[in-house]
C-alpha positions as CSV (number, residue, x, y, z in Angstrom):
1,M,17.4,52.5,-110.4
2,N,15.5,49.3,-110.5
3,N,15.4,47.7,-107.0
4,R,13.7,44.3,-108.3
5,N,17.2,43.1,-109.0
6,F,18.4,43.5,-105.2
7,P,16.5,41.5,-102.8
8,S,16.0,42.6,-99.5
9,P,18.2,41.4,-96.2
10,A,15.2,40.1,-94.7
11,G,14.0,38.2,-97.7
12,A,17.5,36.8,-97.9
13,W,17.7,35.5,-94.6
14,A,14.4,33.9,-94.8
15,R,15.4,32.0,-97.7
16,A,18.6,31.0,-96.6
17,F,17.6,29.7,-92.8
18,G,13.7,29.3,-93.0
19,P,14.2,25.6,-93.9
20,L,16.6,25.0,-91.0
21,S,14.5,26.9,-88.5
22,I,11.3,24.4,-89.4
23,A,13.6,21.4,-89.1
24,I,14.8,22.6,-85.5
25,T,11.1,23.1,-84.6
26,V,10.1,20.0,-85.6
27,A,12.7,18.1,-83.9
28,L,12.1,19.9,-80.6
29,L,8.5,19.1,-80.9
30,S,9.3,15.3,-81.7
31,A,11.5,15.3,-78.7
32,C,8.9,16.6,-76.4
33,G,6.4,14.2,-77.6
34,K,8.8,11.1,-76.7
35,H,9.5,12.5,-73.1
36,A,5.9,13.6,-71.7
37,P,6.0,14.1,-68.1
38,E,5.3,10.8,-66.2
39,A,2.2,11.0,-63.4
40,E,3.2,11.7,-59.9
41,A,3.4,8.3,-57.7
42,P,0.5,7.9,-55.2
43,R,2.0,9.0,-51.7
44,P,1.9,6.3,-48.9
45,V,-0.2,7.0,-46.0
46,I,-1.1,4.8,-42.9
47,A,-4.8,4.0,-43.4
48,M,-7.1,1.3,-42.6
49,P,-10.6,0.0,-42.9
50,A,-12.9,1.6,-40.1
51,K,-14.4,-0.9,-37.7
52,A,-18.1,-0.8,-36.5
53,A,-18.3,-0.3,-32.7
54,D,-20.4,-2.9,-30.6
55,A,-20.3,-3.8,-27.1
56,A,-16.7,-4.1,-27.2
57,F,-16.3,-0.5,-27.3
58,V,-14.5,0.6,-24.3
59,A,-13.3,3.6,-22.6
60,Q,-9.8,3.0,-21.5
61,F,-7.5,4.3,-18.6
62,P,-4.1,3.9,-17.2
63,G,-4.0,2.1,-13.8
64,E,-1.7,0.4,-11.3
65,V,-2.0,-3.0,-9.6
66,H,-2.7,-2.8,-5.7
67,A,-3.4,-5.4,-2.9
68,R,-7.2,-5.6,-2.1
69,Y,-5.8,-4.5,1.6
70,E,-2.9,-2.5,2.1
71,M,-2.4,-0.6,5.4
72,P,0.4,0.2,7.8
73,L,1.9,-2.1,10.3
74,S,2.6,-0.4,13.9
75,F,3.1,-1.1,17.3
76,R,0.2,-0.5,19.9
77,V,2.7,0.8,22.5
78,P,5.8,3.4,22.3
79,G,9.0,2.2,22.8
80,Q,12.6,2.3,21.1
81,L,13.0,0.1,17.8
82,I,15.9,-2.4,18.6
83,A,15.3,-4.9,15.9
84,R,13.6,-5.5,12.2
85,E,13.3,-9.1,11.1
86,A,11.5,-8.3,7.9
87,H,12.7,-6.2,4.8
88,L,11.4,-4.2,1.9
89,G,9.9,-6.8,-0.4
90,D,9.9,-9.7,1.9
91,S,6.9,-12.1,1.7
92,V,5.9,-12.9,5.2
93,K,3.5,-15.4,6.6
94,K,1.1,-15.1,9.4
95,G,2.4,-15.3,13.1
96,Q,6.0,-14.1,11.8
97,V,7.7,-11.6,13.9
98,L,8.5,-8.6,11.9
99,A,10.0,-6.2,14.5
100,R,10.5,-5.6,18.3
101,I,10.9,-2.7,20.6
102,D,12.7,-2.5,24.2
103,D,10.3,-4.2,26.7
104,A,12.1,-3.4,29.7
105,D,9.5,-1.0,31.0
106,A,6.5,-3.4,29.7
107,G,8.2,-6.1,31.5
108,R,8.5,-3.9,34.9
109,N,4.7,-3.1,34.5
110,Q,3.9,-6.7,34.2
111,A,5.9,-7.5,37.4
112,S,4.1,-4.8,39.0
113,A,0.8,-6.1,38.0
114,Q,1.7,-9.4,39.1
115,A,2.5,-8.1,42.7
116,A,-0.5,-6.2,42.7
117,L,-2.8,-9.4,42.0
118,E,-1.0,-11.4,44.6
119,A,-1.7,-8.7,47.2
120,A,-5.4,-8.4,46.3
121,E,-5.7,-12.3,46.4
122,H,-4.1,-12.2,50.0
123,R,-6.7,-9.4,51.1
124,L,-9.4,-11.3,49.6
125,V,-8.4,-14.6,51.5
126,F,-8.3,-12.6,54.9
127,A,-11.7,-10.8,53.9
128,T,-13.4,-14.2,53.3
129,Q,-12.4,-15.5,56.5
130,Q,-13.6,-12.5,58.4
131,R,-16.9,-12.6,56.8
132,D,-17.2,-16.5,57.4
133,R,-16.4,-15.7,61.4
134,D,-18.6,-12.8,61.5
135,D,-21.6,-14.6,60.0
136,A,-21.1,-17.4,62.4
137,Q,-20.9,-14.8,65.4
138,A,-23.9,-13.0,64.0
139,K,-26.0,-16.0,64.2
140,A,-25.1,-16.2,67.8
141,N,-26.0,-12.5,68.4
142,L,-22.2,-12.1,69.4
143,I,-21.6,-9.0,67.2
144,S,-23.9,-6.1,66.2
145,Q,-25.5,-5.9,62.9
146,L,-23.3,-2.9,62.2
147,Q,-20.1,-4.8,62.6
148,L,-21.5,-7.6,60.3
149,D,-22.4,-5.0,57.6
150,Q,-18.9,-3.5,57.7
151,T,-17.4,-7.1,57.4
152,H,-19.3,-7.9,54.2
153,D,-18.1,-4.5,52.7
154,G,-14.8,-5.1,53.3
155,Y,-14.9,-8.6,51.7
156,A,-17.1,-7.0,48.7
157,A,-13.9,-4.3,48.3
158,A,-11.6,-7.2,48.2
159,L,-13.3,-9.0,45.9
160,A,-13.5,-6.1,43.5
161,G,-9.7,-5.2,44.0
162,R,-9.0,-8.9,43.4
163,D,-10.7,-8.6,39.9
164,Q,-9.2,-5.2,39.1
165,A,-5.7,-6.5,40.0
166,R,-6.5,-9.5,37.6
167,Q,-7.4,-7.1,34.7
168,Q,-4.6,-4.7,35.1
169,L,-2.0,-7.9,34.9
170,A,-3.8,-8.7,31.7
171,L,-3.2,-5.3,30.3
172,A,0.3,-5.4,31.5
173,Q,0.6,-8.7,29.7
174,N,-0.9,-7.2,26.5
175,Q,1.4,-4.4,26.6
176,S,4.5,-6.8,27.1
177,R,3.1,-8.9,24.0
178,Y,2.8,-5.7,22.0
179,T,6.4,-4.9,22.1
180,T,6.7,-7.4,19.2
181,L,5.1,-6.8,16.0
182,V,3.6,-9.7,14.3
183,A,2.2,-10.6,11.1
184,D,-1.6,-11.1,11.4
185,R,-1.8,-12.8,8.0
186,D,0.4,-13.7,4.9
187,G,1.1,-10.8,3.0
188,R,4.3,-8.5,1.6
189,I,6.4,-5.7,2.9
190,T,5.8,-2.8,0.8
191,S,7.5,0.1,2.7
192,E,10.0,0.5,5.5
193,Q,9.0,3.5,7.9
194,A,11.2,3.4,10.7
195,E,14.8,2.5,11.6
196,I,16.5,0.6,14.4
197,G,17.3,2.7,17.3
198,Q,14.1,5.1,16.4
199,V,11.8,5.8,19.2
200,V,8.4,5.2,17.7
201,A,4.9,6.3,19.3
202,A,1.9,4.1,19.6
203,G,0.5,3.6,16.1
204,Q,3.4,5.2,14.1
205,A,3.9,3.1,11.0
206,V,6.9,0.9,11.0
207,F,6.1,-1.0,7.7
208,G,3.8,-0.5,4.6
209,F,2.0,-4.0,4.2
210,A,-0.1,-5.4,1.4
211,W,-2.2,-8.8,2.3
212,S,-1.6,-11.7,-0.1
213,G,-4.1,-12.9,-2.4
214,E,-6.9,-10.5,-3.9
215,R,-6.0,-8.0,-6.4
216,D,-7.3,-4.5,-7.4
217,V,-6.3,-2.0,-10.1
218,F,-6.6,1.8,-9.0
219,F,-7.2,4.2,-11.8
220,D,-8.3,7.8,-11.9
221,V,-11.4,8.9,-13.9
222,P,-11.8,12.7,-15.0
223,E,-14.7,14.6,-13.6
224,D,-16.7,14.8,-17.0
225,R,-16.5,10.9,-17.5
226,I,-17.1,9.7,-13.9
227,A,-20.9,9.6,-14.7
228,G,-20.5,6.6,-17.0
229,V,-18.4,4.5,-14.2
230,V,-20.8,2.5,-11.8
231,V,-20.1,-0.2,-9.2
232,G,-20.2,-3.6,-10.8
233,Q,-19.2,-2.6,-14.3
234,G,-17.2,-5.2,-16.3
235,A,-13.7,-4.3,-17.4
236,A,-10.9,-5.9,-19.1
237,V,-7.2,-5.4,-18.0
238,T,-4.1,-5.9,-19.9
239,L,-0.4,-5.7,-18.7
240,P,2.2,-3.9,-20.8
241,A,4.9,-5.8,-19.1
242,M,2.8,-9.0,-19.5
243,P,1.1,-8.6,-23.0
244,D,0.0,-12.3,-22.9
245,R,-1.9,-11.8,-19.8
246,K,-5.6,-11.1,-20.3
247,L,-7.5,-10.2,-17.0
248,K,-11.1,-9.4,-16.1
249,G,-12.6,-7.6,-13.0
250,R,-15.5,-5.4,-11.9
251,V,-15.8,-2.0,-10.6
252,R,-15.7,-2.4,-6.8
253,D,-15.3,1.1,-5.3
254,V,-16.0,4.6,-6.9
255,S,-14.6,7.7,-4.5
256,P,-17.6,10.0,-3.7
257,A,-15.3,13.0,-4.0
258,A,-12.7,14.3,-6.5
259,D,-9.1,14.7,-5.6
260,P,-8.7,18.3,-4.9
261,Q,-5.4,18.9,-7.2
262,A,-6.0,16.6,-10.1
263,R,-9.9,16.9,-10.1
264,T,-10.2,13.2,-10.9
265,Y,-12.1,10.4,-9.1
266,R,-10.1,7.3,-7.9
267,V,-11.8,4.0,-9.2
268,K,-11.1,0.6,-7.5
269,L,-11.2,-2.4,-9.9
270,A,-11.4,-5.8,-8.2
271,L,-9.7,-8.4,-10.2
272,D,-10.8,-12.2,-10.5
273,A,-9.1,-14.7,-8.4
274,D,-6.7,-15.9,-11.1
275,A,-4.8,-12.4,-10.9
276,A,-3.4,-13.3,-7.3
277,D,-0.1,-13.8,-8.6
278,V,0.3,-10.2,-10.5
279,P,3.3,-8.1,-8.9
280,L,2.2,-5.1,-7.1
281,G,2.8,-1.9,-8.6
282,M,2.5,-2.9,-12.1
283,T,1.1,-0.6,-14.6
284,A,-2.3,-1.8,-16.0
285,R,-4.4,-0.6,-19.1
286,V,-8.1,-0.8,-18.0
287,A,-10.9,-1.0,-20.5
288,L,-14.0,-0.3,-19.1
289,S,-17.3,-1.9,-21.0
290,S,-19.5,0.3,-22.3
291,G,-22.4,-1.9,-21.0
292,A,-24.5,-2.2,-24.2
293,A,-24.1,-2.5,-27.6
294,T,-23.5,1.0,-29.6
295,A,-24.1,1.9,-32.9
296,G,-21.2,3.8,-34.9
297,V,-17.5,3.4,-35.9
298,R,-14.6,3.1,-33.6
299,L,-11.4,4.8,-34.6
300,P,-8.0,5.7,-32.9
301,A,-7.7,9.2,-31.7
302,T,-4.8,9.8,-33.9
303,A,-7.3,9.7,-37.1
304,L,-9.4,12.8,-35.9
305,F,-9.1,15.9,-37.8
306,H,-10.6,19.4,-37.1
307,Q,-12.1,21.4,-40.0
308,G,-12.4,24.5,-38.2
309,E,-14.1,23.6,-35.0
310,H,-15.9,20.4,-36.3
311,P,-14.2,17.1,-36.2
312,A,-13.6,15.3,-39.6
313,V,-11.6,12.5,-41.0
314,W,-9.8,11.8,-44.0
315,V,-11.5,9.2,-46.3
316,L,-10.0,7.4,-49.4
317,R,-12.3,7.3,-52.3
318,P,-12.3,3.7,-53.7
319,N,-12.7,4.9,-57.2
320,D,-9.5,6.8,-57.6
321,S,-7.7,6.7,-54.2
322,T,-7.9,10.2,-53.5
323,L,-8.4,11.7,-50.2
324,E,-11.5,13.5,-48.9
325,L,-12.0,15.5,-45.9
326,R,-15.4,14.2,-44.3
327,P,-17.1,16.0,-41.5
328,V,-18.1,13.6,-38.6
329,T,-20.1,13.5,-35.3
330,V,-18.3,12.2,-32.4
331,L,-20.4,10.2,-30.0
332,R,-17.9,9.5,-27.2
333,Y,-13.9,10.3,-26.4
334,S,-11.5,8.0,-24.9
335,E,-7.9,7.9,-24.0
336,R,-7.2,6.0,-27.2
337,D,-10.3,5.9,-29.4
338,V,-13.2,8.0,-30.5
339,L,-16.6,6.5,-31.4
340,I,-17.8,8.3,-34.4
341,D,-21.7,8.5,-34.7
342,T,-22.4,9.8,-38.2
343,G,-20.4,10.7,-41.4
344,L,-18.6,7.6,-41.6
345,H,-19.4,3.9,-42.3
346,A,-17.6,0.7,-41.3
347,G,-15.2,-0.5,-43.9
348,E,-14.0,2.7,-45.4
349,Q,-10.7,3.6,-45.7
350,V,-9.5,6.2,-43.3
351,V,-6.2,7.8,-42.6
352,M,-5.1,6.6,-39.3
353,Q,-2.0,8.5,-38.7
354,G,-0.5,11.8,-39.9
355,V,-3.7,13.6,-40.5
356,H,-2.1,16.9,-40.4
357,T,0.2,16.1,-43.5
358,V,-2.3,15.4,-46.3
359,T,-4.5,17.4,-48.4
360,A,-7.8,17.1,-49.9
361,G,-7.6,15.4,-53.6
362,E,-4.2,14.1,-53.0
363,K,-3.7,10.4,-54.5
364,V,-2.2,8.1,-51.8
365,A,-1.6,4.5,-51.3
366,P,-2.6,3.0,-47.9
367,I,-0.2,0.9,-46.0
368,A,-0.9,-0.8,-42.5
369,P,0.5,1.1,-39.3
370,P,4.2,-0.1,-38.3
371,H,3.0,-1.2,-34.9
372,P,0.4,-3.9,-34.6
373,E,-0.9,-2.1,-31.5
374,D,-1.6,1.2,-33.2
375,A,-4.1,-0.7,-35.4
376,P,-7.7,0.2,-34.5
């Protein structure tokens, strides 16, 4: 039988559906050409140009405003507290009465000393008269030399007794005066440490007192950075509660020993005279001057990344806005900033925040920090 007159099923299918499959393929290719995938939009990151460091580069520390002189106020004599004329937060003037203790015993001591002085003065008058008589009789050889010597001895003892009684009276008067606590200069009451009715010992604190006028800022420096702090070093001080207030000062005192718990050194910064009205206890930010011009680039601490054990920063390539992780050398660390010595140049765009959320080669769009204080 001749099979040429009977086409195979595969050949018949190809003749019937071949043109249709070709048309479908062409249509699909045309559709793909019209809807090519769009390029991924650059990711926004907080990035800004790095700033060159100079003499303005500083080490920053948190601090607290104090009076130049702060001390406890106490009575010089013991007694029961019967009145408190000043209270926490009061501004007081020199000579103002602050508190009183019971002065009954002090009054009795003063009266006793007064009586003792009167008796001593009477004995001195008698001893003086006796001396004058015996001197006259001795010239007439009416008394012996021994009696004259005894008379002069009695006079000397009476004179010393009078002087001693005077000193005892002055002491008793002081003790009586000490029952009233008086401010010895203008200032402010910073604490109350005794209550009415309480029996206080001599020298026991009744008030905390801060002198008016000069102000200091106290701040603590870690032991690995105390070598960079010296007496006389300049500093700029800002107050978070008063952002428009700019203060200046100099290091007045550096503690010679570290705090046994915190292992930090207390530093006292003397503010200029225009800071006398700054409220006590206000928080401050101290920026110590580095002292001399310093080469390098200053960045916020949030811009620092670590590639293994080595510091690095994310830099935006200017030609294609992609990220490059660049190793750097850190010259100095501070509370908020780092000083880059090598590996980065001023003006290069650096990722300032979110350094752990980006990757190398990623295309980004730099934006400014949401808060101005976050800018380097």
